[in-house]
DRENDO-10884 format. One record per residue (C-alpha): residue number from 1; x, y, z; residue in three letters. Coordinates in Angstrom, 1 decimal. Layout:
NODE  nr     xx     yy     zz rest
NODE NUM      X      Y      Z  ALA
...
end
This chain:
NODE  nr     xx     yy     zz rest
NODE   1  174.2  112.6   98.4  UNK
NODE   2  171.8  110.7  100.8  UNK
NODE   3  167.8  110.9  100.9  UNK
NODE   4  165.1  109.5  103.3  UNK
NODE   5  162.3  107.6  102.2  UNK
NODE   6  159.0  109.1  103.3  UNK
NODE   7  156.1  105.9  104.0  UNK
NODE   8  152.7  107.0  103.0  UNK
NODE   9  150.4  105.8  106.1  UNK
NODE  10  147.3  104.6  104.1  UNK
NODE  11  143.9  104.7  106.3  UNK
NODE  12  141.6  102.1  106.8  UNK
NODE  13  138.8  103.8  105.4  UNK
NODE  14  140.2  103.6  102.5  UNK
NODE  15  139.0  100.2  102.2  UNK
NODE  16  136.3  100.5  105.0  UNK
NODE  17  134.0  103.5  103.7  UNK
NODE  18  133.4  101.8  100.0  UNK
NODE  19  132.8   98.6  101.5  UNK
NODE  20  130.2   99.4  104.1  UNK
NODE  21  128.5  102.0  101.1  UNK
NODE  22  128.8   99.1   98.0  UNK
NODE  23  127.6   96.3  100.9  UNK
NODE  24  123.9   98.4  101.9  UNK
NODE  25  123.5   99.2   98.1  UNK
NODE  26  123.7   95.3   97.4  UNK
NODE  27  121.7   95.0  100.5  UNK
NODE  28  118.8   97.1   99.5  UNK
NODE  29  119.0   95.6   95.7  UNK
NODE  30  118.6   92.1   97.3  UNK
NODE  31  115.8   93.7   99.6  UNK
NODE  32  114.3   95.8   96.4  UNK
NODE  33  110.2   94.8   96.9  UNK
NODE  34  110.6   95.6  100.5  UNK
NODE  35  112.2   99.6   99.7  UNK
NODE  36  109.6   99.8   97.6  UNK
NODE  37  106.8   99.1   99.5  UNK
NODE  38  108.4  101.5  102.2  UNK
NODE  39  108.6  104.2   99.4  UNK
NODE  40  105.6  103.7   98.3  UNK
NODE  41  104.0  104.1  101.9  UNK
NODE  42  105.7  107.2  102.2  UNK
NODE  43  104.6  108.7   99.1  UNK
NODE  44  100.7  107.5   99.0  UNK
NODE  45   99.8  108.0  102.7  UNK
NODE  46   99.9  111.0  104.0  UNK
NODE  47  100.5  109.6  107.7  UNK
NODE  48  103.9  108.8  106.7  UNK
NODE  49  104.7  111.8  104.7  UNK
NODE  50  107.6  112.9  107.5  UNK
NODE  51  109.5  109.6  106.3  UNK
NODE  52  110.5  111.4  103.2  UNK
NODE  53  112.8  113.9  105.6  UNK
NODE  54  114.3  110.9  107.2  UNK
NODE  55  117.1  109.8  105.3  UNK
NODE  56  118.4  113.3  104.6  UNK
NODE  57  118.5  114.1  108.6  UNK
NODE  58  120.4  110.5  108.6  UNK
NODE  59  122.8  111.7  106.3  UNK
NODE  60  123.1  115.5  108.3  UNK
NODE  61  123.6  113.5  111.4  UNK
NODE  62  126.5  111.3  109.7  UNK
NODE  63  127.9  113.7  108.2  UNK
NODE  64  128.4  116.1  111.6  UNK
NODE  65  129.8  112.7  113.0  UNK
NODE  66  132.3  111.8  110.8  UNK
NODE  67  135.1  114.5  111.1  UNK
NODE  68  135.5  112.9  114.9  UNK
NODE  69  134.2  109.0  113.4  UNK
NODE  70  137.5  109.3  110.7  UNK
NODE  71  139.7  109.3  113.9  UNK
NODE  72  138.4  105.7  115.0  UNK
NODE  73  140.1  102.1  113.4  UNK
NODE  74  137.4  100.4  111.5  UNK
NODE  75  137.7   96.4  112.3  UNK
NODE  76  135.0   93.6  110.8  UNK
NODE  77  133.0   92.0  114.1  UNK
NODE  78  132.0   88.9  113.1  UNK
NODE  79  129.3   89.0  116.1  UNK
NODE  80  127.2   90.9  114.0  UNK
NODE  81  126.3   87.9  111.0  UNK
NODE  82  123.9   87.2  114.2  UNK
NODE  83  122.2   89.9  114.4  UNK
NODE  84  122.2   90.2  110.4  UNK
NODE  85  121.0   86.5  110.5  UNK
NODE  86  118.5   86.8  113.4  UNK
NODE  87  117.1   90.4  111.3  UNK
NODE  88  117.3   88.1  108.0  UNK
NODE  89  115.1   85.2  109.6  UNK
NODE  90  112.4   88.5  110.9  UNK
NODE  91  112.0   89.3  107.5  UNK
NODE  92  111.4   85.9  106.1  UNK
NODE  93  108.7   85.3  108.9  UNK
NODE  94  107.5   88.7  108.0  UNK
NODE  95  107.4   88.1  104.0  UNK
NODE  96  106.5   84.8  104.8  UNK
NODE  97  103.1   86.3  107.0  UNK
NODE  98  102.6   89.1  104.6  UNK
NODE  99  103.5   91.6  107.6  UNK
NODE 100  105.1   94.7  105.7  UNK
NODE 101  105.7   96.1  109.0  UNK
NODE 102  107.9   93.2  110.2  UNK
NODE 103  109.7   93.3  106.9  UNK
NODE 104  110.7   96.8  107.5  UNK
NODE 105  112.1   97.0  110.4  UNK
NODE 106  114.3   94.0  109.6  UNK
NODE 107  115.3   95.4  106.6  UNK
NODE 108  116.5   98.4  109.0  UNK
NODE 109  118.0   96.1  111.0  UNK
NODE 110  120.1   94.4  108.3  UNK
NODE 111  121.2   97.8  107.7  UNK
NODE 112  122.4   98.2  111.6  UNK
NODE 113  123.9   94.8  111.9  UNK
NODE 114  125.7   95.6  109.1  UNK
NODE 115  127.6   97.9  110.0  UNK
NODE 116  128.3   97.2  113.5  UNK
NODE 117  129.7   93.5  111.1  UNK
NODE 118  132.1   95.4  108.6  UNK
NODE 119  132.7   98.8  111.0  UNK
NODE 120  133.3   97.0  114.6  UNK
NODE 121  131.8   98.3  117.4  UNK
NODE 122  133.7  101.2  118.4  UNK
NODE 123  132.8  102.8  114.6  UNK
NODE 124  129.2  101.5  115.3  UNK
NODE 125  129.1  103.8  118.3  UNK
NODE 126  129.9  106.9  116.6  UNK
NODE 127  127.2  106.1  114.3  UNK
NODE 128  124.5  104.8  116.9  UNK
NODE 129  122.4  107.5  116.9  UNK
NODE 130  122.0  108.2  112.9  UNK
NODE 131  121.2  104.4  112.5  UNK
NODE 132  118.8  104.2  115.7  UNK
NODE 133  117.1  107.0  113.6  UNK
NODE 134  116.5  104.9  110.8  UNK
NODE 135  113.6  103.5  112.8  UNK
NODE 136  111.3  106.4  111.9  UNK
NODE 137  111.4  105.8  108.4  UNK
NODE 138  109.4  102.6  109.2  UNK
NODE 139  105.5  103.6  108.3  UNK
NODE 140  104.6  102.0  111.6  UNK
NODE 141  101.8  102.8  114.1  UNK
NODE 142   98.4  102.4  112.0  UNK
NODE 143   97.1   99.7  114.8  UNK
NODE 144   96.7  102.5  117.3  UNK
NODE 145   94.3  104.5  115.1  UNK
NODE 146   91.1  102.6  116.5  UNK
NODE 147   92.3  103.5  120.2  UNK
NODE 148   93.3  106.7  119.6  UNK
NODE 149   89.6  107.3  118.2  UNK
NODE 150   87.7  106.0  121.2  UNK
NODE 151   89.7  108.1  123.6  UNK
NODE 152   89.1  110.9  121.7  UNK
NODE 153   85.4  110.9  121.7  UNK
NODE 154   85.3  109.7  124.9  UNK
NODE 155   87.2  112.6  126.5  UNK
NODE 156   86.0  115.0  123.9  UNK
NODE 157   82.2  113.7  125.2  UNK
NODE 158   83.4  114.3  129.1  UNK
NODE 159   84.5  117.5  128.4  UNK
NODE 160   81.1  118.9  126.8  UNK
NODE 161   78.9  117.5  129.3  UNK
NODE 162   82.1  119.2  131.9  UNK
NODE 163   80.7  122.7  130.0  UNK
NODE 164   77.0  122.0  130.1  UNK
NODE 165   76.9  121.3  126.6  UNK
NODE 166   74.0  118.7  125.6  UNK
NODE 167   75.4  116.1  123.6  UNK
NODE 168   74.5  112.5  122.4  UNK
NODE 169   77.5  109.8  122.0  UNK
NODE 170   77.7  106.5  120.1  UNK
NODE 171   81.2  105.3  120.2  UNK
NODE 172   83.1  107.6  117.9  UNK
NODE 173   79.8  109.5  116.5  UNK
NODE 174   78.9  112.7  118.3  UNK
NODE 175   75.9  114.9  117.9  UNK
NODE 176   75.6  118.3  119.5  UNK
NODE 177   72.2  120.8  118.7  UNK
NODE 178   74.2  122.4  116.5  UNK
NODE 179   75.9  119.7  114.2  UNK
NODE 180   77.0  116.1  114.2  UNK
NODE 181   80.6  114.4  114.1  UNK
NODE 182   82.7  111.7  113.9  UNK
NODE 183   85.9  111.2  115.2  UNK
NODE 184   87.0  109.5  112.2  UNK
NODE 185   90.2  107.7  111.6  UNK
NODE 186   91.6  111.1  110.1  UNK
NODE 187   91.1  112.7  113.1  UNK
NODE 188   92.5  110.4  115.6  UNK
NODE 189   96.0  112.2  116.0  UNK
NODE 190   97.8  109.3  114.6  UNK
NODE 191   99.8  111.3  111.7  UNK
NODE 192  100.4  113.9  115.0  UNK
NODE 193  102.0  111.7  117.1  UNK
NODE 194  103.9  109.6  114.9  UNK
NODE 195  105.7  112.9  113.5  UNK
NODE 196  106.2  114.2  117.1  UNK
NODE 197  107.9  111.1  118.2  UNK
NODE 198  110.5  111.7  115.1  UNK
NODE 199  110.9  115.7  115.8  UNK
NODE 200  111.2  114.6  119.6  UNK
NODE 201  113.9  112.0  118.7  UNK
NODE 202  115.9  114.5  116.9  UNK
NODE 203  115.4  117.0  119.5  UNK
NODE 204  116.2  115.0  122.8  UNK
NODE 205  119.3  113.8  121.0  UNK
NODE 206  120.8  117.4  120.1  UNK
NODE 207  119.3  118.9  123.1  UNK
NODE 208  120.4  116.3  126.1  UNK
NODE 209  123.4  115.0  127.5  UNK
NODE 210  121.4  113.1  130.4  UNK
NODE 211  119.9  109.6  129.0  UNK
NODE 212  116.7  110.7  132.2  UNK
NODE 213  116.5  113.8  130.2  UNK
NODE 214  115.9  112.9  127.0  UNK
NODE 215  113.4  109.5  128.5  UNK
NODE 216  111.6  112.6  130.0  UNK
NODE 217  111.4  114.5  126.7  UNK
NODE 218  110.3  111.7  124.9  UNK
NODE 219  107.8  110.7  127.7  UNK
NODE 220  106.1  114.5  127.1  UNK
NODE 221  106.4  113.2  123.3  UNK
NODE 222  103.8  111.2  123.6  UNK
NODE 223  101.5  112.1  126.3  UNK
NODE 224  101.7  116.1  124.8  UNK
NODE 225  100.1  115.0  121.3  UNK
NODE 226   97.7  112.6  122.1  UNK
NODE 227   95.8  114.8  125.0  UNK
NODE 228   96.1  118.1  122.6  UNK
NODE 229   94.5  116.0  120.1  UNK
NODE 230   91.7  115.4  122.2  UNK
NODE 231   91.7  119.7  123.1  UNK
NODE 232   91.7  119.9  118.8  UNK
NODE 233   88.5  118.0  118.6  UNK
NODE 234   87.0  119.9  121.7  UNK
NODE 235   88.0  122.9  120.0  UNK
NODE 236   86.4  122.2  116.7  UNK
NODE 237   83.3  121.2  118.4  UNK
NODE 238   83.0  124.3  120.4  UNK
NODE 239   83.6  126.6  117.5  UNK
NODE 240   80.6  125.0  115.8  UNK
NODE 241   78.8  125.4  118.3  UNK
NODE 242   79.7  128.8  119.2  UNK
NODE 243   79.4  129.9  115.4  UNK
NODE 244   75.6  128.3  115.2  UNK
NODE 245   77.8  125.5  112.7  UNK
NODE 246   78.9  128.2  110.6  UNK
NODE 247   82.5  127.3  111.1  UNK
NODE 248   84.3  124.1  111.5  UNK
NODE 249   82.2  122.0  110.5  UNK
NODE 250   83.7  121.5  106.6  UNK
NODE 251   87.1  121.4  105.3  UNK
NODE 252   88.0  124.4  107.5  UNK
NODE 253   88.0  122.3  110.8  UNK
NODE 254   91.3  120.5  109.2  UNK
NODE 255   92.8  123.8  108.8  UNK
NODE 256   92.2  124.7  112.4  UNK
NODE 257   93.4  121.4  113.6  UNK
NODE 258   96.7  121.5  112.4  UNK
NODE 259   97.3  125.2  113.6  UNK
NODE 260   96.4  124.0  116.5  UNK
NODE 261   98.8  121.3  116.4  UNK
NODE 262  101.7  123.5  115.1  UNK
NODE 263  101.4  125.3  118.1  UNK
NODE 264  101.3  122.7  120.3  UNK
NODE 265  104.6  121.6  118.8  UNK
NODE 266  106.4  124.7  119.0  UNK
NODE 267  105.1  124.8  123.4  UNK
NODE 268  106.6  121.3  123.2  UNK
NODE 269  110.0  121.8  122.2  UNK
NODE 270  110.0  125.4  124.1  UNK
NODE 271  109.2  123.4  127.2  UNK
NODE 272  111.8  121.0  126.3  UNK
NODE 273  114.7  124.0  125.9  UNK
NODE 274  113.8  124.8  129.7  UNK
NODE 275  116.1  121.6  130.9  UNK
NODE 276  118.5  121.7  127.9  UNK
NODE 277  122.0  120.7  129.2  UNK
NODE 278  123.8  120.3  125.7  UNK
NODE 279  124.5  123.0  123.8  UNK
NODE 280  123.8  122.8  120.4  UNK
NODE 281  127.5  123.7  119.0  UNK
NODE 282  128.6  121.0  121.2  UNK
NODE 283  130.3  118.4  119.6  UNK
NODE 284  128.3  114.9  119.5  UNK
NODE 285  129.6  112.0  121.7  UNK
NODE 286  131.5  109.3  119.1  UNK
NODE 287  133.4  107.8  122.3  UNK
NODE 288  137.1  107.9  122.5  UNK
NODE 289  139.7  107.1  119.6  UNK
NODE 290  142.7  104.1  120.6  UNK
NODE 291  145.9  106.3  121.8  UNK
NODE 292  148.6  106.1  119.2  UNK
NODE 293  147.3  107.7  116.2  UNK
NODE 294  145.7  106.0  112.9  UNK
NODE 295  146.1  102.5  112.3  UNK
NODE 296  147.4  101.8  109.3  UNK
NODE 297  145.7  100.0  106.2  UNK
NODE 298  147.2   96.4  106.1  UNK
NODE 299  146.3   93.9  103.5  UNK
NODE 300  144.9   91.6  106.1  UNK
NODE 301  142.7   94.3  107.3  UNK
NODE 302  141.5   95.0  103.8  UNK
NODE 303  140.7   90.9  103.2  UNK
NODE 304  138.9   90.7  106.3  UNK
NODE 305  136.8   94.0  105.3  UNK
NODE 306  136.1   92.4  102.1  UNK
NODE 307  135.3   88.3  103.5  UNK
NODE 308  133.3   89.9  106.2  UNK
NODE 309  131.3   92.1  103.7  UNK
NODE 310  130.2   88.5  101.9  UNK
NODE 311  129.9   86.5  104.5  UNK
NODE 312  127.3   89.2  105.3  UNK
NODE 313  125.7   89.6  101.7  UNK
NODE 314  125.4   85.6  102.1  UNK
NODE 315  123.9   85.2  105.5  UNK
NODE 316  121.0   87.9  104.2  UNK
NODE 317  120.3   86.8  101.0  UNK
NODE 318  119.7   82.9  102.4  UNK
NODE 319  116.3   84.7  103.6  UNK
NODE 320  114.6   85.7   99.9  UNK
NODE 321  116.0   82.9   98.3  UNK
NODE 322  114.0   80.5  100.8  UNK
NODE 323  111.3   83.1  100.7  UNK
NODE 324  110.6   82.1   96.6  UNK
NODE 325  110.9   78.3   97.6  UNK
NODE 326  108.0   78.6   99.7  UNK
NODE 327  106.1   80.8   97.6  UNK
NODE 328  106.7   78.7   94.6  UNK
NODE 329  105.2   75.6   96.7  UNK
NODE 330  102.3   77.6   98.3  UNK
NODE 331  101.2   77.9   94.7  UNK
NODE 332  100.5   74.6   94.4  UNK
NODE 333   97.7   74.4   96.8  UNK
NODE 334   94.4   73.5   95.0  UNK
NODE 335   91.6   72.7   97.1  UNK
NODE 336   87.2   72.6   96.3  UNK
NODE 337   85.9   76.0   97.0  UNK
NODE 338   82.1   75.4   97.4  UNK
NODE 339   81.7   76.0  100.6  UNK
NODE 340   78.2   75.8  102.6  UNK
NODE 341   77.7   75.7  106.6  UNK
NODE 342   74.0   75.2  108.5  UNK
NODE 343   73.1   75.4  111.8  UNK
NODE 344   70.7   73.8  113.7  UNK
NODE 345   66.7   74.5  114.2  UNK
NODE 346   65.3   76.5  115.0  UNK
NODE 347   67.8   78.5  112.7  UNK
NODE 348   66.9   77.6  109.2  UNK
NODE 349   68.4   79.5  105.5  UNK
NODE 350   66.8   82.2  104.0  UNK
NODE 351   66.4   81.4  100.2  UNK
NODE 352   67.9   83.3   97.7  UNK
NODE 353   70.2   85.6   99.2  UNK
NODE 354   73.5   86.6   97.4  UNK
NODE 355   75.7   88.6   98.0  UNK
NODE 356   75.4   92.1   99.7  UNK
NODE 357   72.0   91.3  100.9  UNK
NODE 358   70.9   93.7  103.4  UNK
NODE 359   73.9   95.8  102.2  UNK
NODE 360   76.3   94.4  104.7  UNK
NODE 361   79.5   92.4  102.9  UNK
NODE 362   82.9   92.3  104.9  UNK
NODE 363   85.6   93.2  102.7  UNK
NODE 364   88.5   91.0  102.5  UNK
NODE 365   90.7   91.3   99.8  UNK
NODE 366   91.9   88.6   97.3  UNK
NODE 367   89.8   85.6   99.3  UNK
NODE 368   89.5   82.7   96.6  UNK
NODE 369   85.7   82.1   97.7  UNK
NODE 370   83.2   83.8   99.3  UNK
NODE 371   79.8   82.5  101.1  UNK
NODE 372   77.2   84.9  102.4  UNK
NODE 373   73.9   83.2  104.0  UNK
NODE 374   71.4   84.7  105.9  UNK
NODE 375   70.0   82.6  108.5  UNK
NODE 376   66.1   83.3  110.5  UNK
NODE 377   64.6   82.3  113.8  UNK
NODE 378   61.4   83.6  114.6  UNK
NODE 379   61.6   87.1  113.0  UNK
NODE 380   65.6   87.3  114.4  UNK
NODE 381   68.4   87.1  111.5  UNK
NODE 382   71.5   86.4  111.3  UNK
NODE 383   74.4   86.8  108.2  UNK
NODE 384   76.8   84.3  108.5  UNK
NODE 385   79.9   85.2  106.2  UNK
NODE 386   82.7   82.9  105.6  UNK
NODE 387   86.0   84.2  102.7  UNK
NODE 388   88.1   81.7  102.1  UNK
NODE 389   92.0   82.1  101.2  UNK
NODE 390   93.7   78.9   98.8  UNK
NODE 391   96.7   81.1   99.6  UNK
NODE 392   97.6   84.6  100.7  UNK
NODE 393  100.0   87.2   98.7  UNK
NODE 394  100.7   90.6  100.0  UNK
NODE 395   97.9   92.8   99.6  UNK
NODE 396   95.4   89.3   99.5  UNK
NODE 397   95.7   88.1  103.3  UNK
NODE 398   93.3   86.7  105.3  UNK
NODE 399   94.7   89.6  108.0  UNK
NODE 400   95.4   93.0  106.5  UNK
NODE 401   95.2   96.5  107.7  UNK
NODE 402   92.8   96.8  104.7  UNK
NODE 403   90.6   94.5  105.6  UNK
NODE 404   87.0   95.3  107.0  UNK
NODE 405   84.4   93.2  109.0  UNK
NODE 406   82.0   95.8  106.5  UNK
NODE 407   81.3   97.8  103.7  UNK
NODE 408   79.9  100.9  103.0  UNK
NODE 409   77.3  102.7  104.5  UNK
NODE 410   78.5  101.0  107.4  UNK
NODE 411   80.6  103.0  109.4  UNK
NODE 412   82.3  101.3  112.9  UNK
NODE 413   80.8  103.1  116.5  UNK
NODE 414   83.2  100.7  118.7  UNK
NODE 415   84.9   97.4  118.9  UNK
NODE 416   86.4   95.1  121.3  UNK
NODE 417   86.8   91.3  122.2  UNK
NODE 418   84.0   88.8  123.3  UNK
NODE 419   83.4   85.1  123.5  UNK
NODE 420   80.9   82.5  122.2  UNK
NODE 421   80.5   78.9  122.3  UNK
NODE 422   81.2   77.4  119.0  UNK
NODE 423   80.9   73.6  118.6  UNK
NODE 424   81.1   73.4  122.8  UNK
NODE 425   84.4   74.9  123.3  UNK
NODE 426   84.5   78.7  123.9  UNK
NODE 427   86.2   81.0  121.1  UNK
NODE 428   87.4   84.1  121.8  UNK
NODE 429   86.3   87.0  118.5  UNK
NODE 430   86.5   90.4  117.6  UNK
NODE 431   83.4   92.4  118.0  UNK
NODE 432   82.8   95.4  115.9  UNK
NODE 433   79.6   97.3  116.5  UNK
NODE 434   78.2   99.5  113.2  UNK
NODE 435   76.2  102.0  112.8  UNK
NODE 436   73.6  103.1  109.1  UNK
NODE 437   71.4  105.8  110.1  UNK
NODE 438   69.3  104.6  112.7  UNK
NODE 439   70.0  100.6  112.2  UNK
NODE 440   72.5   99.3  114.5  UNK
NODE 441   74.2   96.0  113.7  UNK
NODE 442   76.6   93.7  115.7  UNK
NODE 443   79.4   91.5  113.8  UNK
NODE 444   81.7   88.9  115.6  UNK
NODE 445   84.3   87.4  113.3  UNK
NODE 446   87.3   85.3  113.9  UNK
NODE 447   89.9   83.5  111.8  UNK
NODE 448   90.6   80.1  110.7  UNK
NODE 449   94.9   79.3  110.0  UNK
NODE 450   96.9   76.6  110.0  UNK
NODE 451   93.8   74.3  110.9  UNK
NODE 452   93.0   76.3  114.3  UNK
NODE 453   90.4   79.2  114.9  UNK
NODE 454   91.8   82.5  116.4  UNK
NODE 455   90.7   86.0  117.2  UNK
NODE 456   94.2   87.1  117.3  UNK
NODE 457   95.6   89.3  114.4  UNK
NODE 458   99.0   88.1  115.3  UNK
NODE 459   98.7   84.6  116.1  UNK
NODE 460   96.8   84.5  112.7  UNK
NODE 461  100.1   85.9  111.2  UNK
NODE 462  102.3   83.3  113.1  UNK
NODE 463  100.2   80.8  112.1  UNK
NODE 464  100.5   81.0  108.6  UNK
NODE 465  104.5   82.1  108.6  UNK
NODE 466  105.2   78.8  110.4  UNK
NODE 467  102.5   77.2  107.9  UNK
NODE 468  104.2   78.2  105.1  UNK
NODE 469  108.0   78.0  106.3  UNK
NODE 470  108.3   74.7  108.3  UNK
NODE 471  104.7   73.5  107.3  UNK
NODE 472  101.0   73.1  107.8  UNK
NODE 473   97.5   74.1  106.8  UNK
NODE 474   98.6   77.1  104.1  UNK
NODE 475   94.9   78.1  103.2  UNK
NODE 476   93.1   80.4  105.9  UNK
NODE 477   89.7   81.6  106.5  UNK
NODE 478   87.8   84.6  108.0  UNK
NODE 479   84.4   83.6  109.7  UNK
NODE 480   81.8   86.7  110.5  UNK
NODE 481   78.3   86.8  111.8  UNK
NODE 482   76.3   89.4  111.9  UNK
NODE 483   72.9   90.6  113.2  UNK
NODE 484   70.9   94.0  113.4  UNK
NODE 485   69.7   94.8  117.4  UNK
NODE 486   67.0   97.6  118.1  UNK
NODE 487   68.5   99.0  121.3  UNK
NODE 488   70.7   97.3  123.2  UNK
NODE 489   73.9   95.7  122.1  UNK
NODE 490   73.3   93.0  124.4  UNK
NODE 491   70.3   91.8  122.5  UNK
NODE 492   72.5   92.0  119.4  UNK
NODE 493   75.1   89.9  121.3  UNK
NODE 494   72.3   87.2  122.9  UNK
NODE 495   71.1   86.6  119.0  UNK
NODE 496   74.6   85.9  118.1  UNK
NODE 497   75.2   83.4  121.2  UNK
NODE 498   72.7   81.6  120.3  UNK
NODE 499   73.0   80.7  116.4  UNK
NODE 500   77.2   79.9  117.6  UNK
NODE 501   76.1   77.8  119.7  UNK
NODE 502   74.1   76.3  117.0  UNK
NODE 503   76.6   76.6  114.3  UNK
NODE 504   77.4   73.3  112.7  UNK
NODE 505   80.9   72.3  113.1  UNK
NODE 506   83.2   74.7  110.8  UNK
NODE 507   86.9   72.8  111.1  UNK
NODE 508   85.5   69.5  109.1  UNK
NODE 509   84.4   72.0  106.4  UNK
NODE 510   87.1   74.1  106.4  UNK
NODE 511   89.7   71.2  106.3  UNK
NODE 512   87.4   69.3  103.5  UNK
NODE 513   87.8   72.3  101.3  UNK
NODE 514   91.8   71.8  101.9  UNK
NODE 515   91.7   68.4  101.1  UNK
NODE 516   89.6   68.9   98.0  UNK
NODE 517   86.4   66.8   99.2  UNK
end
């Protein structure tokens, strides 16, 4: 009697699947604070509520590709360690500068690079779109809000003039005979734009094979929401006019707006279907499996996968370890916080000007010390504000989306940039025009970071990250000057320019504070 021994060929996915899933779980645990910040924003910020749907969509996309992808051979590719190291360094810089969005992008980049490192390019290519789609889970885009507000307000006014509607506009504030309106942050269209881009990217992947068609549809997905938001705002104003302010002036204008935008989304998708070149039933393009069938699992392949996973986790784990070390060093910074600043005659300090005098006070969260002084010159008044930070942590930063150059009830009308002469040198500043009833106020402000002045929030963040990670002046400050002006903005600008030119040097003052002298 004779028999044959049947050899069982074990798939490398038996090791590859659990290894990559466990590595991702450990990665998320290492960066749990970044994960928690993302989830908190999804849950609490209505602009990013759609992000809660991204992970289920990614899971579905991966599931759709798995039947074909399992025929591919997972092999570690150590070139991915370079990408992992780059993403980890980006996270470290974002963490040092307290820029959450950089941390979020870096975390997604680390997940993508980890898959490439452990499974290799053929498998990564098979799951390329699901991995890319993780980008839409990042809460990103609020920096566009002021520009979208200004854009919407400008074209609404132009349209009203075209239709012969009497309108008075002042930045984002609009008035017609029947009612007053403001293009607030919630009316900028940022929610619609971000959600539409996420929907459009999924639609483009499912409906098109051609990259040109995908690019054309994504371009439409950018233009259509922005233009549609202008028509939404215009429609609300026109409804208020036709109804004599009976409709579209309260909470109902939000309902009308979202109904309109939902219709626009359906029109956009219907338009996209007219040039679709892929059927919904077509299998995803994941590349071709190598000839010769499945490769067997060997001890060498299993060992290389596990070693690659360990190397990857050590690579990314070095970033938070070094970040924790620099954070402890930053806590040792001390300084004398008795701030003072003077301006040359004819400007003189007005006595007993406490915090919030004249109902203007910049809001910079977490400042270790704040100074607000009012100056006077021939009836003209200027407020000088200095907010000083001995060190910066998340939520207590000199540059933050939550910081404002004004408090309530002041409201931003418009903004931009300007230049002043400070200590004999040109200095770029951020310019914001505020309104409160009939009052107009012009504010110029700029930052002091790593011993330098800058008006760029991005450069301020980079300078602080550099100071914290490789040495420099870690304390930072924001300086603001503000003045009311009766009519023309240029009058307010002249007042601030004259005051800035006579302001005592601030660099030595801030360095003395840093040094404790």
